N, C-alpha and C positions, 0 to 999 in steps of 0.2 A: 356712430349711432344711426340705426334704421330711419329710413323715411319713408313714410306711406302716402300714397297719392290716393285721394277719392274723388269721383265724378258722381255727383246726384242729380236726380232727376225728379222735381216734385211735378206730378200732374195736376193740371187745373188749378193750379195756385195762383196768387196774387201777391203783393209785395209785402203783405202782412205775413204769409206764411215765409215769404223768403227771410225776412226780419227775424222771424222765431226760429228757424233754422239756425240762422248765422249767429245769433245769440247762444243757442245751444251748443252749437259746436265750440265757438269760441270759448266757452266756458270748460269744454272739455280739452283745451289747448291745442284745438286746430287754428291753423292760419288759413287765410286765403293764398291759393297758389298764385305765385307772381307771374304776372302777365295774364292771368285769365280774367274774363268777363263774363257777368252773367248773360245767358243765351236763353233769349225767349224763342221757344218754337212753336209754331201753328201749323197745324195740318187738318186734313178732313177728317182723320182719324181720332186726333188728341192734340191737346195743348200742354205744353211742359216749359217748365224753367230748370234750366241746367247750369250746375255751378261745380267748382273745383276746390277741393281743399286739400291742405298738407298736415301731417301729425309726425312729429319726430319725437324718437324716444324708444328706449328698452323695452319693446311690447312684442307681445305675439299678434298676428294679424288678426285674430279672433276678437282679442281685445278692441281693436280698432274698429273691424266691421260691428260689433256689438254698440260701439259709441255712437256709430253713425246711424245705425239701425234705430235706435232710442231717439237720437236727437229728430231723425226725419219721421218717426211715429207722431212725435208730439204735435206735428202741424196738423194732423188729422186729415193730410191728402194722401192719396196715391203716391207710392214712390218707387224708383228703383236706383241701385247704386251699385258701383264697382270700387274695390279697393286692391291695389297693388304695391308692393313693396319695390320701392326704386333701389336699382343697384348703386352702391356706393363707389 
């Protein structure tokens, strides 16, 4: 069964935004990637929180992208993300 890995950056986010994102993704059957931690990055240009999740299933990558986009959008923050299909 395919496994998809996603890395999400929420810009200028706080803990409540992170909790909302986590809740939305877990409702969509995503799990926190093993060994990953929440990274808080502060720079002179931007502050963001970076998290990683996995989604397993017989899905198209576009379905995973759509789910991540919808979950991140609900935070109301700017965001960037990537989704890759892991090799089995």
